[in-house]
N, C-alpha and C positions, 0 to 999 in steps of 0.2 A: 168643390164644387158647392155650388148654389144649392140652402136649406129648403125641400120641397122638393127637388127639379126630376128627383128619381123614383119615387110615387106617384100610385094610382091616386084619381083625385078621392077614391071610397078609403082609400087609406089613411090619405090626409082628413079626413072629417075622418074619422076614428083616431087619426094622434090630437087632432085640435080636441073632442071630447074628453082623451084622456088628462091632457094638459089642460083646461076647463075645469075638468073633478078636481085635478091638483092643485088650482094657484084659487081656487070659491073655499073647494070644502081641508085641502090640505092630508086628500091620500087620494091613492087611484083610484078608479073606478075598477069591479067584479069583473068576469069578465061574461056573468049573465047579465047582470048590468049593463055591459057593451052590446048584448044580445037583445037585448028587451030595451032599448033606446031609438035603437037602428032595426029594429022587426025582421033579428033571423031570426029563423025557425031553430036551428040549429047551434047550440055552444062552441059547432069544429068550424062553423063557417067564420067563428071570430077567431078561433085558437088559430084558422089560416092566414090569415093577414096580420093579425097579435106575431107570429111564426117569420110576414112578410119584413116587416121592419123589422123586429129583431136581428134577418136576418140581414138588413143597411142602415145598423148597425141606429136606428131612432131612440128602442128599449132594449131595455134589458127582464127577460121573465126571471122570474125565483120559479125551480119547480117544488110543488105542494105546499103553494101560500094561498090563500082565499085572495087578497091582494094585491098580488106575484106581478107588476109590473114598476117597471121603474124609467127615466126619461132618461137618455143618453145625451142626446144634440141637445141645442137650449131650445126653448120654446117661444113659440113672437112674441114676444110686448103685444099688449093687449091697452091701447089705451081709450081710458072712459073717455065721452063723448060730453059735454056736461050742458051742451044747450044749447040760444045766442048769445052771443055776444055782441055791442050794438060796437060804430066801427062813425055811424052815426050819433044821434042824439043820446048822452048816456042812459041806459035803461036797467033796473033791475035782473039782475040773473037769478036763477032759482040753481041749486047745485044739484039738482038729481040726472041719473045717468041718463041722458038718450039713446044713447047704444056706445060697442065696442069699437074701433078702428086699433086692425093690429099690425104690427109694422114686424121688417125681418128685417134682421140683420140690420138695421139704420140705425137704430140708435143703442147702444151699452147695456145691457142688461143691471146693471149694477144702478141705473139712471132710475130709480123708484118716483120719485117726487115730478113726474110730466101726466099733462092729461091737454084734451085738446078740444078750441070750443069755434061753434063755428060765426063765422064775423056777419056778423046784419050792418046796415049800413052803408054809403062811400066813400066817408071822411079821413081814407089811407090807400084813394084810388091811384095816389101823382110816388105810391109804395109800390106801385105794382099787388094787392090786396084787394078787392073785391070781396060787394058780398057771394054768403056760401062757400068762402076759402075757408079751410080748418087751419086754422093757428096753432100751433104742436105750441103748447108753454108747459116751457118750467119751472115750479113756484119755485120762490124765493122772491125776498121783502126786500131789498136793496138793488139799484141799477143805476149802468153810466149815462152820461149825456145822449142822447144819442138814439136808443137803445126802446124799440119798441115790444111796450107792454099791454097789460092785464091790468089795472087798477080798481078798487073801487074807492067811488068817492062819499068821504067823512058828512055828507049833510043830510043826504037824502039810502044812503047802501045804496045806489047805485053802480053799474059796475061796467068803463068801457074799456077797448083798443086806442093806444094813444103811441102819439114820440115824447119818451119820457125827456124835460129837456133840466139843467141843473147849469140857469149861465147868468151874471152878476149878480150873486146871491136867489137870484131867483126858482124857486122848485116851477112847472107846470108839465099838463100834456098840450103838448101842439097837436093838433089834426095835419093831414100830407094835405089839405083839398083846401084851396085856394077862401072854398062858399062857409067850412068854416071855421069857425074862432077858438082861440086857446080860450081849454078852462084853467082857469086862473083860484081854483077849492083846495083845500087842504081834500089827501087820500091816501088809499095805502097800496104800496104797490101788491099785487097777486102775486105776482109769475114776469118770466123775458118768455117775449115771443121767438121760438129757435128755429124755426122753421114754419114756411106756411105752403100748405098743400093745397091743390083745385085737381076736382075731375076732370077730368078732360075728355 
């Protein structure tokens, strides 16, 4: 059974609120905090939702405890979207979290060093990567020839996404568009692109 298919939209919202509290604050919310957040006039309404989530195996409730909620099933992995990354001319990327992209059961929960970047430009169109796509990047400092990577150019601290090339004792960044030239500058690899997502 796929996670979340057996719960109502409101139950899902409450479950995500619980998970977000645990992720960002290290502790679950109280029943009163849930009631306040969702505008419930009675904590009894919250208890009914929590009881339903417990019966379906998503949470465990410990009686007579202020923060009595414990997650049972794996929560959705939330990947931070750090803004735009150019697939055209290199451009500075500011590491500010624009939003979060939630992925359920797509990546193992142990993968903590993963983030998303929104593609800008068209230098990788021959690889089927277009402006507006989300590049899912695993943080790492090494790559193999042919990997698509996010890299920071050392001369101006600008960041781009390109194909990593290591040929004939030459290391450079290669576009997948005949209208762009390879980048033969010193750079650091930020991470390897492991998936491309497109909103249809």
